[in-house]
Steps between C-alpha positions, in 0.01 A plus 500: 500500500867435433425422137332839444805680642726319259270584212506864603880501505512335161253753364706789639820356353326456165380860514857622559629297208220635279592858595863431415411356162266791423775746595750322275255486208430870545870584485549290187200668337641845585840411356342368179290815463808720546692302238205522259479879555874546442483299177203704380669832577830390345311405182367854456675733254791696650327838468196379698724344767683832524172693533386286794845497659572131454748372613676819608232623738707412805869568539688414819173437684370852436250627249688662217461876471413562865 
């Protein structure tokens, strides 16, 4: 009986560690996707970037023109 309790605790600790790792991997993936998007947008011709409002869409935390 005591052995099954210890296994349960180990399993719960392992589950918490797994959640932490998944959270970290998710954040890294998000950061990489944002970097990839910025590189792609910065590689576009200036007139297209201007048309879509990149990178001047936001100024001082507000949407420009509003």
